[in-house]
Structures are given as structure tokens and as C-alpha cells.
PAVEX-219321 format. One record per atom (N, C-alpha, C): x, y, z. Coordinates in pm, whole numbers, plus 50000, padded with zeros to 5 digits. Example, Ala and Ser with C-alpha at 12.3 -4.5 7.8 and 13.67 -1.06 7.14 Angstrom:
2
513194943150780 512304955050780 513204967050780 512854977550708 513674989450714 512905000350787 
This chain:
228
521991719543677 523241726243708 523691721843847 524941717543857 525501713643985 526451724644033 526251729244155 527081739744213 527831734144332 529111738344346 529981732744450 530651744244524 530651743744657 531261754544736 532571750344802 533151739344754 534391734244813 534131723744919 532881722644963 532541713345070 531241705845043 530341712244970 529011706644951 528531708844809 527811698744754 527221699744621 525761703944632 525341712844542 523951717044534 523461713844393 522411705844384 521871701944254 520671710644221 520751717644108 519661726344065 519001720543942 517701719243948 516941713043840 516041723443772 515521720343653 514641729743584 513491734343673 513281747443679 512201753043760 512601756843901 513851753843942 514291757244077 514561772244090 514331777544211 514691791144247 515681790444363 516711798544358 517671798044468 518381811444483 518961813344601 519781825144631 521221820444652 522141826244576 523571823744597 524081834944688 524581831344804 524921841244905 526251848144877 526331860644916 527581868044898 528651862644991 529911865044954 531081860745032 531161845545046 530581838344950 530711823844944 531301820244808 532321811944807 532941807844682 532141796444621 531831797744492 531031787744423 531551785544282 531471773244237 531681770344095 530551761144051 530231761643922 529101753643877 529411746843745 528701735843723 528801728243599 527401727143541 527251731243416 525941730443350 525841717443272 524731710543291 524451698343214 523061699943152 522991707343043 521691710442983 520981698142929 519671698242944 518851687542887 518571690742741 518821680942656 518581682642512 519381694342454 520531697242514 521391707842463 520881721842486 519851723642569 519251736742590 519371740742737 519771753142761 519951757542900 519571772342910 518671775443000 518261789243023 518241792043172 518741803743211 518671807643351 518431822743358 517851827043468 517641841143495 518411844443623 519331854043615 520141858043729 519831872643762 519471875243886 519181888843931 520101891944049 520951902144033 521901905844137 521291916144231 521421913644359 520941922944461 522151928544533 522681939744484 523901945344541 523621952944670 524671955744746 524511961644879 523861975444874 524251983744777 523671997144768 522171996344748 521731987544658 520291985944635 519591980944761 520191971244829 519591965444949 519471975845061 520461984345075 520401994845179 519282004845147 519142008245020 518072017444980 516692011045004 516621998044979 515351990845004 514981991645151 515971989645239 515701990145383 515212003845427 515722014345363 515272027845396 513792029645361 513382023645250 511972024845207 511072014845278 511632003445314 510831992745374 511551987545499 511471994645611 512121989845734 511731975445765 512741967145789 512511952745803 513251947645926 512621938545998 513241932246114 514271922146066 515541924446099 516631915846053 517101907246169 516871894146158 517271884746262 518561877546222 519291873146320 520551865946295 520251852346233 521001848846128 520841835946061 521831826046121 521341814246156 522171804546226 522801793846135 522621795146004 523221785345914 524111792645813 524971785045749 525941791245660 525901784845521 524751779945478 524641774145345 524991784345238 525711780045137 526101789045028 524951791744932 524071782044917 522931783144826 521651780044904 520681789044893 519401787144961 518331784944856 517641773644863 516571770644767 515261776644817 514501782244724 513231788744757 512061779844714 511001780044792 509821772344757 509091778644639 508641770144549 507881774944433 506531780444479 506121791544421 504791796944452 504341805644335 503071809144335 502471816344223 503091830244204 503421836944312 504011850244301 505361849844230 506201840044265 507501838844200 507351835444052 506461826244022 506251822443881 505741834343801 504821841943859 504271853443788 505341864243770 506211865843869 507281875743858 508221872343743 508631859843734 509551855643626 508921858343489 507661854943474 506971857343347 506851872243316 506771880343420 506581894743399 507851901743350 508991895043358 510251901343319 510411902743168 509841893543094 510111892742950 509891905942874 508811913242898 508601925542819 509651936242843 510391935342955 511341945942990 512741943642935 512981932142874 514321929042825 514561935542689 515711942642680 516091949142555 516811939542462 517491929942520 518231920042443 518241907042517 519211898642486 519231885242544 519441885542695 520241895042746 520571894742888 520571908542953 519881918142897 519901931842950 518491937042966 518131939943090 516801945343117 516841960543106 515741966343064 515641980943050 515971987443185 517001995943188 517482001843313 516402009743386 515472015243311 514382023143370 513582014943470 513442002043442 512591993443524 513381983843612 514711983943602 515521973743671 515301974043822 515441985643885 515281986344030 513851983744074 512891987943991 511481985444024 511201970444029 511741963043930 511511948643927 512271941644038 513471946644071 514221940644181 513501942944314 512941954744331 512191957544453 510961948544463 510301946544352 509151937544350 509561923544393 510681918744339 511171905444374 511481904444523 512141914644576 512521914344716 511301914244807 510281921644771 509031921644849 508381907844848 508451901244733 507901887644723 508681877944810 510011878744804 510851869544881 510601871145030 510531883545077 510351885945220 508941882545266 507971883945177 506601880045212 506511864845228 507231857545144 507201842945151 508021837445266 509131844545300 510011839745407 510711851645471 510151856545583 510701868445649 512121866045701 512481853445727 513811850545779 514921853345677 514561854645549 515561857845447 516201871445470 515541879945549 516111893145579 517481891745644 517661881445726 518951879445791 520071875845695 519691870545579 520681867345475 520901879345384 519811885245338 519891895845238 520461908745294 520201911745421 520611924545478 521751923145578 522561913045561 523771911545642 524921918545570 525261930545616 526261938645548 527641938045615 527771929745716 529051928945787 530091921245709 531351924145738 532461916645677 532561903045746 533101892945677 533251879745739 534071880345867 533701872245965 534451871646090 535671862746072 536641864246160 537861856246154 537521841646178 537931833046084 537581818846090 538831810246084 538631797246100 539731787446097 540401787845961 541651792245958 542361794145832 542641780945761 543121770945834 543471758145773 542261751445711 541151751145784 539931744745733 539441751745607 539461765145608 538971772545493 539851770345371 541161771045387 542071769745273 542051755545216 542001745545301 541961731845251 540651728745179 539611736345207 538341734545139 538261742545010 539021753645002 538811763144892 540041765944807 541101758144818 542331761344745 542161760044593 541141753144547 540951751544402 540371764144337 539851773344417 539251785444359 540331795344318 540221800244197 541201809544143 540811823944179 541151827944301 540871841544347 542161847444404 542181860344425 543381867144473 543611864244621 544851866744666 545151865344808 544341875344890 544101887044832 543291897044901 541901891644929 541351884244833 540011878644851 540021867344953 541041858844948 541171848445050 541251854745189 542031865545200 542181872245330 540851877445379 540101884345291 538811890045330 537841879245375 537781868245301 536811857745332 537151850245460 538411851145505 538781844945632 538781854945746 538301867245718 538171877345822 539461883845862 540371885645766 541691891045797 542091901945698 543001910445741 543681919145647 544671910645569 545191915945458 546141908145379 547401905045459 547891914745534 549111912345612 548871902045721 547711902645787 547401892745891 547201878945830 546591878445713 546401865745643 547751859145613 548681866845557 550011861345523 550741856945649 550631864945755 551321861445879 550741848745940 549401847945948 548771836046004 549001823745917 549031825945786 549251814845694 550641808845714 551641817445727 553011812745747 553121804645877 552441809345980 552461801946108 551751788546096 550641788446022 549831776246010 550481765745921 551001770045805 551491760445705 553001760545686 553691769945751 555151771245737 555531772845590 554751780545517 554931782345374 554131794745332 554561801345225 553811812945178 552521808345111 551481816745110 550231812745045 550401809044899 551201816644824 551381813944682 552001800344657 553061797144729 553721784144712 552801772744754 552101774744864 551201764144914 550081761444814 549451771944762 548361770244667 548821762844542 549981766644488 550491759944368 550781745344396 551411742544509 551761728744542 550521720144561 549531725344635 548301717744658 547571714644527 547491724544440 546801722644313 547541712744224 548851713644222 549641704544138 549621690344193 549661688744324 549581675344383 548261668544345 547181676144348 545901670344308 545881667244160 546481676044079 546551673643935 547311660743907 548421658643977 549221646543958 548381634043988 547631634644098 546791623244135 545721620644029 545061631343984 543971629643888 544471624343754 545641628643712 546181624143583 546711609843593 547471607143697 548091593843709 547091583043749 546221586043846 545351575743901 543951575543840 543501587043790 542161587843732 542181589343581 543401590343523 543581591743377 542811603643320 542721614343398 542021626243350 542971634643265 542421640943163 543221648943071 543551662543132 544771667443112 545151680643165 544191691643122 543721691042998 542831701442947 541491701543017 541151690643086 539851689543152 539901693343300 541101694943354 541201697143499 541871710143539 542621716543449 543431727943493 542581739543545 541451742243480 540581753043528 539941749443662 539521736943675 538911732243799 539861733643917 541161732843890 542161733543997 542701747544020 542141757443952 542521771143982 543591777243895 543971770543785 544971776143693 544261784043583 544871795243544 544231804143448 544301798943305 545401792343271 545521787243135 546341774343136 546211766743028 546821753543019 548331754343014 548871764442944 550321765542931 550981768243066 550371776943147 550921779743280 550841767243368 549731760143358 549591747743434 550671737643394 550891735843264 551861726043215 553271729943258 553591742843252 554921747543292 555151744843440 554171748543525 554321746443669 554381731643703 553611723543632 553591709143656 554961702943627 555521706443513 556821700843475 557921705543570 557821718043614 558811723443707 558791715843839 557601711743884 557491704844013 557781689844001 557371683543891 557471668943883 558481663943781 559071672843704 560111668743610 559581662743482 558311662743461 557711658043337 556391665443315 556011666543189 554801673943156 553571665443191 552411671843206 551171664143231 550901653943122 551181657742997 550951648342888 551831636142895 553091638042938 554021626742951 553551617343063 553011622843171 552531614643282 551301606643239 550501612443151 549251605943109 549511593843020 550631593842947 550911582842853 551171569642925 
């Protein structure tokens, strides 16, 4: 599985363990071997993490890196934990609620025992700080998220985000996002001969018909006509 945060690629191979950090935008592409793909995802939400800290006071140090995905070293405890989950599953993707928090607490104890510095990642409950708006938007415009989410991730209120955006780009966020996505679509179709059906989701459009309509409105021809 290849994961992309708008700036960096992370390659995940069979048997890898990793943490996907909160407040980081990620998209992934699965390339299963022999047509088979299995993954185990365990969410550690803020409420659970705060309760864990109450039961297990932990020294939380400041983390000096901003990687979106953190890979964990393989060890016997992690392997044994993964194997121990199977009896608790009621179906394909639902663990028995009675044991869910117990198993999550067990996992968290294992992670912190193996790497105490992970506390700075797991127990960081602060909102994102105000960051460079232009750099963030040019890296993340392909992600299909709300303006409210873009504002939060850049450390701003929605009104401050819109105001700063107008000053930075001399354009509203909505118009800028559509134009940037369509300009890239034009390049990919004309110069890379990529099919519209293969790129519209990657560029942040919700459906093919909306993408085609917006494309024709901006360029005077449909994506299919440009591809011919």
C-alpha cells in the first residue's frame, strides 16, 4: 500500500506496522499481491487517550518531527497482540465492544513500552498552530475536504482562513481550488493521456459528471474531447 500526504510517499509492505497521525491529510493506493489484501486498523480517539492518561500517567515530551506516518519496529509483543485479536471479532471488521477498550489499552501499553517517545505523538491534544497558508494549500489542494477542515489544519478560524486566503492568492478558496484541480487535470489528460475516470477522484472531485461539467466550463471542451 502506498500512502501520500501531498508531499511525501510512504510505502507499506506486508507485515508493516505504522501509526497514521491525526490532523494529517493522507490518501492511499492498494496494490494487493495475488489479488489479496488484508489490514488491521485500530483507532485511538482522543477520549480514549485521555482516559488512558488518567489511568497511566505518562511523561509527554515534545515531538520535533512532523511525519504523517510513523513506522513501528517489528517485535514479539506486537505480533502476539495482532494474533490475539482474532477470537474477539464478531464479524469481518467489528470487534466485540466488551473487549474493544481493553485490547486498545493493551496495544497502547505495548507501543509505549517499545518507544516512550510515541507519547508526544499520541497524547498531543492541541489544535494545529498557524502555518504557512500558501505552502499548505499548494501541497494539499487535491484533497477533497471542507473549507472548515482546511482552516483548522492551517491553524485558523474559517473567517481568518478566507481572509488570509484572499490576501495570499487574490481569489476565493473555492475558485482557487477548482482552478488548480482543473489545470492539473488538463495537463494529465493532454500531456499524459490519462483518462478522466482515472484522475477525477485523485484531484478532489466527488463525481465524474461534476468534474466533466466544471472542465468544459473552464476549457470549452469536455475531458473526453481533449483526450481524443
